[in-house]
N, CA, C and O atoms as a GROMACS GRO file, in nm:
protein
  260
    1LYS      N    1  -1.219   0.896  -3.502
    1LYS     CA    2  -1.220   0.816  -3.624
    1LYS      C    3  -1.078   0.765  -3.655
    1LYS      O    4  -1.061   0.648  -3.688
    2VAL      N    5  -0.981   0.851  -3.644
    2VAL     CA    6  -0.843   0.810  -3.672
    2VAL      C    7  -0.796   0.707  -3.569
    2VAL      O    8  -0.729   0.610  -3.605
    3LEU      N    9  -0.830   0.729  -3.443
    3LEU     CA   10  -0.792   0.635  -3.338
    3LEU      C   11  -0.851   0.496  -3.366
    3LEU      O   12  -0.783   0.396  -3.348
    4ALA      N   13  -0.975   0.491  -3.408
    4ALA     CA   14  -1.040   0.363  -3.438
    4ALA      C   15  -0.966   0.290  -3.550
    4ALA      O   16  -0.949   0.168  -3.543
    5ILE      N   17  -0.923   0.362  -3.650
    5ILE     CA   18  -0.849   0.301  -3.762
    5ILE      C   19  -0.714   0.249  -3.714
    5ILE      O   20  -0.673   0.139  -3.753
    6VAL      N   21  -0.645   0.326  -3.632
    6VAL     CA   22  -0.516   0.283  -3.578
    6VAL      C   23  -0.532   0.157  -3.494
    6VAL      O   24  -0.454   0.063  -3.507
    7LEU      N   25  -0.634   0.154  -3.409
    7LEU     CA   26  -0.658   0.037  -3.325
    7LEU      C   27  -0.694  -0.086  -3.408
    7LEU      O   28  -0.653  -0.197  -3.374
    8GLN      N   29  -0.769  -0.068  -3.516
    8GLN     CA   30  -0.802  -0.180  -3.604
    8GLN      C   31  -0.677  -0.235  -3.672
    8GLN      O   32  -0.663  -0.356  -3.690
    9LYS      N   33  -0.587  -0.147  -3.710
    9LYS     CA   34  -0.462  -0.191  -3.772
    9LYS      C   35  -0.375  -0.268  -3.674
    9LYS      O   36  -0.314  -0.369  -3.710
   10ILE      N   37  -0.369  -0.222  -3.550
   10ILE     CA   38  -0.292  -0.292  -3.446
   10ILE      C   39  -0.354  -0.430  -3.420
   10ILE      O   40  -0.283  -0.530  -3.413
   11GLU      N   41  -0.486  -0.434  -3.407
   11GLU     CA   42  -0.556  -0.560  -3.386
   11GLU      C   43  -0.528  -0.657  -3.500
   11GLU      O   44  -0.504  -0.776  -3.478
   12SER      N   45  -0.532  -0.608  -3.622
   12SER     CA   46  -0.505  -0.691  -3.738
   12SER      C   47  -0.362  -0.744  -3.737
   12SER      O   48  -0.340  -0.861  -3.766
   13GLU      N   49  -0.268  -0.660  -3.704
   13GLU     CA   50  -0.128  -0.704  -3.698
   13GLU      C   51  -0.110  -0.815  -3.595
   13GLU      O   52  -0.039  -0.912  -3.620
   14ILE      N   53  -0.174  -0.800  -3.480
   14ILE     CA   54  -0.160  -0.900  -3.374
   14ILE      C   55  -0.230  -1.030  -3.411
   14ILE      O   56  -0.169  -1.136  -3.408
   15PHE      N   57  -0.358  -1.022  -3.446
   15PHE     CA   58  -0.437  -1.143  -3.464
   15PHE      C   59  -0.423  -1.208  -3.601
   15PHE      O   60  -0.432  -1.330  -3.612
   16ILE      N   61  -0.401  -1.130  -3.704
   16ILE     CA   62  -0.388  -1.189  -3.838
   16ILE      C   63  -0.242  -1.215  -3.871
   16ILE      O   64  -0.204  -1.328  -3.901
   17ASP      N   65  -0.160  -1.110  -3.866
   17ASP     CA   66  -0.022  -1.122  -3.909
   17ASP      C   67   0.062  -1.210  -3.818
   17ASP      O   68   0.149  -1.283  -3.866
   18LYS      N   69   0.038  -1.206  -3.690
   18LYS     CA   70   0.119  -1.284  -3.597
   18LYS      C   71   0.053  -1.416  -3.558
   18LYS      O   72   0.102  -1.523  -3.592
   19ILE      N   73  -0.058  -1.409  -3.487
   19ILE     CA   74  -0.118  -1.529  -3.428
   19ILE      C   75  -0.180  -1.621  -3.532
   19ILE      O   76  -0.147  -1.739  -3.538
   20TYR      N   77  -0.269  -1.568  -3.614
   20TYR     CA   78  -0.337  -1.652  -3.714
   20TYR      C   79  -0.235  -1.716  -3.808
   20TYR      O   80  -0.242  -1.836  -3.834
   21ARG      N   81  -0.143  -1.638  -3.858
   21ARG     CA   82  -0.043  -1.690  -3.952
   21ARG      C   83   0.040  -1.802  -3.888
   21ARG      O   84   0.065  -1.905  -3.951
   22LYS      N   85   0.082  -1.783  -3.762
   22LYS     CA   86   0.160  -1.886  -3.692
   22LYS      C   87   0.079  -2.014  -3.675
   22LYS      O   88   0.130  -2.124  -3.698
   23LEU      N   89  -0.046  -2.001  -3.635
   23LEU     CA   90  -0.131  -2.118  -3.617
   23LEU      C   91  -0.153  -2.193  -3.748
   23LEU      O   92  -0.150  -2.316  -3.750
   24ARG      N   93  -0.175  -2.121  -3.856
   24ARG     CA   94  -0.195  -2.185  -3.987
   24ARG      C   95  -0.068  -2.254  -4.034
   24ARG      O   96  -0.074  -2.363  -4.091
   25LEU      N   97   0.047  -2.192  -4.009
   25LEU     CA   98   0.174  -2.255  -4.047
   25LEU      C   99   0.196  -2.385  -3.971
   25LEU      O  100   0.260  -2.477  -4.021
   26GLU      N  101   0.144  -2.392  -3.850
   26GLU     CA  102   0.154  -2.514  -3.769
   26GLU      C  103   0.038  -2.609  -3.794
   26GLU      O  104   0.020  -2.708  -3.722
   27ARG      N  105  -0.040  -2.579  -3.897
   27ARG     CA  106  -0.147  -2.667  -3.946
   27ARG      C  107  -0.268  -2.680  -3.855
   27ARG      O  108  -0.337  -2.782  -3.858
   28TYR      N  109  -0.296  -2.579  -3.772
   28TYR     CA  110  -0.417  -2.581  -3.693
   28TYR      C  111  -0.533  -2.529  -3.777
   28TYR      O  112  -0.513  -2.443  -3.863
   29THR      N  113  -0.652  -2.580  -3.754
   29THR     CA  114  -0.772  -2.532  -3.822
   29THR      C  115  -0.827  -2.418  -3.738
   29THR      O  116  -0.890  -2.440  -3.635
   30VAL      N  117  -0.804  -2.296  -3.784
   30VAL     CA  118  -0.847  -2.179  -3.708
   30VAL      C  119  -0.912  -2.076  -3.799
   30VAL      O  120  -0.887  -2.071  -3.919
   31PHE      N  121  -0.996  -1.994  -3.738
   31PHE     CA  122  -1.062  -1.884  -3.805
   31PHE      C  123  -1.053  -1.763  -3.713
   31PHE      O  124  -1.041  -1.778  -3.592
   32THR      N  125  -1.059  -1.645  -3.770
   32THR     CA  126  -1.059  -1.525  -3.687
   32THR      C  127  -1.196  -1.459  -3.692
   32THR      O  128  -1.268  -1.468  -3.792
   33LYS      N  129  -1.228  -1.393  -3.583
   33LYS     CA  130  -1.351  -1.314  -3.574
   33LYS      C  131  -1.318  -1.198  -3.481
   33LYS      O  132  -1.314  -1.214  -3.359
   34HIS      N  133  -1.295  -1.083  -3.541
   34HIS     CA  134  -1.251  -0.964  -3.469
   34HIS      C  135  -1.126  -0.996  -3.388
   34HIS      O  136  -1.023  -1.030  -3.447
   35ASP      N  137  -1.132  -0.988  -3.257
   35ASP     CA  138  -1.014  -1.016  -3.175
   35ASP      C  139  -1.021  -1.156  -3.115
   35ASP      O  140  -0.971  -1.180  -3.005
   36CYS      N  141  -1.083  -1.249  -3.188
   36CYS     CA  142  -1.096  -1.386  -3.141
   36CYS      C  143  -1.033  -1.483  -3.241
   36CYS      O  144  -1.028  -1.458  -3.361
   37ILE      N  145  -0.986  -1.594  -3.187
   37ILE     CA  146  -0.939  -1.705  -3.269
   37ILE      C  147  -1.033  -1.821  -3.241
   37ILE      O  148  -1.047  -1.864  -3.126
   38LEU      N  149  -1.097  -1.872  -3.344
   38LEU     CA  150  -1.186  -1.986  -3.331
   38LEU      C  151  -1.110  -2.110  -3.375
   38LEU      O  152  -1.040  -2.108  -3.477
   39CYS      N  153  -1.122  -2.218  -3.298
   39CYS     CA  154  -1.049  -2.341  -3.331
   39CYS      C  155  -1.134  -2.462  -3.297
   39CYS      O  156  -1.239  -2.452  -3.234
   40LYS      N  157  -1.085  -2.577  -3.342
   40LYS     CA  158  -1.150  -2.703  -3.306
   40LYS      C  159  -1.135  -2.724  -3.155
   40LYS      O  160  -1.033  -2.689  -3.096
   41GLU      N  161  -1.237  -2.782  -3.095
   41GLU     CA  162  -1.231  -2.811  -2.952
   41GLU      C  163  -1.113  -2.902  -2.920
   41GLU      O  164  -1.050  -2.888  -2.815
   42SER      N  165  -1.084  -2.994  -3.009
   42SER     CA  166  -0.975  -3.089  -2.987
   42SER      C  167  -0.836  -3.022  -2.991
   42SER      O  168  -0.739  -3.080  -2.943
   43GLU      N  169  -0.828  -2.902  -3.047
   43GLU     CA  170  -0.700  -2.830  -3.057
   43GLU      C  171  -0.692  -2.712  -2.960
   43GLU      O  172  -0.593  -2.639  -2.959
   44TYR      N  173  -0.795  -2.695  -2.880
   44TYR     CA  174  -0.808  -2.577  -2.794
   44TYR      C  175  -0.685  -2.555  -2.704
   44TYR      O  176  -0.632  -2.444  -2.699
   45VAL      N  177  -0.641  -2.656  -2.634
   45VAL     CA  178  -0.531  -2.640  -2.538
   45VAL      C  179  -0.404  -2.594  -2.609
   45VAL      O  180  -0.336  -2.502  -2.563
   46GLU      N  181  -0.371  -2.658  -2.722
   46GLU     CA  182  -0.251  -2.621  -2.795
   46GLU      C  183  -0.261  -2.480  -2.854
   46GLU      O  184  -0.166  -2.402  -2.847
   47VAL      N  185  -0.377  -2.448  -2.910
   47VAL     CA  186  -0.397  -2.316  -2.970
   47VAL      C  187  -0.389  -2.208  -2.862
   47VAL      O  188  -0.325  -2.105  -2.882
   48LYS      N  189  -0.454  -2.232  -2.749
   48LYS     CA  190  -0.452  -2.134  -2.639
   48LYS      C  191  -0.308  -2.109  -2.592
   48LYS      O  192  -0.271  -1.995  -2.561
   49LYS      N  193  -0.230  -2.213  -2.585
   49LYS     CA  194  -0.090  -2.199  -2.543
   49LYS      C  195  -0.012  -2.111  -2.641
   49LYS      O  196   0.065  -2.024  -2.598
   50ILE      N  197  -0.031  -2.132  -2.770
   50ILE     CA  198   0.038  -2.052  -2.871
   50ILE      C  199  -0.009  -1.907  -2.866
   50ILE      O  200   0.072  -1.815  -2.871
   51VAL      N  201  -0.139  -1.886  -2.856
   51VAL     CA  202  -0.193  -1.749  -2.848
   51VAL      C  203  -0.136  -1.678  -2.726
   51VAL      O  204  -0.094  -1.563  -2.735
   52SER      N  205  -0.136  -1.745  -2.612
   52SER     CA  206  -0.082  -1.687  -2.489
   52SER      C  207   0.064  -1.646  -2.508
   52SER      O  208   0.104  -1.536  -2.470
   53GLN      N  209   0.143  -1.735  -2.566
   53GLN     CA  210   0.285  -1.707  -2.584
   53GLN      C  211   0.306  -1.589  -2.678
   53GLN      O  212   0.392  -1.504  -2.653
   54GLU      N  213   0.230  -1.583  -2.784
   54GLU     CA  214   0.243  -1.471  -2.879
   54GLU      C  215   0.206  -1.338  -2.813
   54GLU      O  216   0.273  -1.238  -2.836
   55LEU      N  217   0.102  -1.337  -2.732
   55LEU     CA  218   0.062  -1.214  -2.664
   55LEU      C  219   0.168  -1.173  -2.561
   55LEU      O  220   0.197  -1.054  -2.545
   56LEU      N  221   0.224  -1.271  -2.491
   56LEU     CA  222   0.332  -1.241  -2.396
   56LEU      C  223   0.455  -1.186  -2.468
   56LEU      O  224   0.522  -1.095  -2.418
   57ASN      N  225   0.484  -1.241  -2.585
   57ASN     CA  226   0.601  -1.196  -2.663
   57ASN      C  227   0.594  -1.048  -2.700
   57ASN      O  228   0.698  -0.983  -2.713
   58ILE      N  229   0.474  -0.997  -2.717
   58ILE     CA  230   0.463  -0.854  -2.751
   58ILE      C  231   0.431  -0.768  -2.628
   58ILE      O  232   0.406  -0.648  -2.641
   59GLY      N  233   0.432  -0.830  -2.510
   59GLY     CA  234   0.420  -0.756  -2.385
   59GLY      C  235   0.280  -0.715  -2.346
   59GLY      O  236   0.262  -0.619  -2.272
   60LEU      N  237   0.179  -0.787  -2.393
   60LEU     CA  238   0.041  -0.752  -2.357
   60LEU      C  239  -0.003  -0.826  -2.231
   60LEU      O  240   0.033  -0.942  -2.209
   61LYS      N  241  -0.080  -0.757  -2.150
   61LYS     CA  242  -0.150  -0.819  -2.038
   61LYS      C  243  -0.286  -0.861  -2.093
   61LYS      O  244  -0.350  -0.786  -2.166
   62PHE      N  245  -0.329  -0.981  -2.058
   62PHE     CA  246  -0.451  -1.033  -2.120
   62PHE      C  247  -0.516  -1.138  -2.033
   62PHE      O  248  -0.457  -1.188  -1.937
   63LYS      N  249  -0.639  -1.171  -2.070
   63LYS     CA  250  -0.713  -1.282  -2.009
   63LYS      C  251  -0.778  -1.358  -2.124
   63LYS      O  252  -0.852  -1.301  -2.204
   64LEU      N  253  -0.749  -1.487  -2.132
   64LEU     CA  254  -0.808  -1.569  -2.238
   64LEU      C  255  -0.919  -1.656  -2.179
   64LEU      O  256  -0.915  -1.695  -2.063
   65SER      N  257  -1.017  -1.684  -2.263
   65SER     CA  258  -1.123  -1.775  -2.220
   65SER      C  259  -1.140  -1.886  -2.321
   65SER      O  260  -1.225  -1.973  -2.303
   0.00000   0.00000   0.00000
C-alpha cells in the first residue's frame, strides 16, 4: 500500500508537475490520464518531442507511442 502511494506521487511529479505544466506553459492543448498525455493530433510531433526530452532529462528509459 505504501509503495503504491509513493509510485503515484512520483508519477504525479513527472507527468503533472514537469511535463503537463511545461506543455501548458508553451500553450499546447493537453490533458492527462494516468501516465498519459493526450493532445491534439496536429500537435502530436511537438508534444512527443517535449515529453521525450523531459523524460530523458530525469534519466528514464522509456518507449512512447
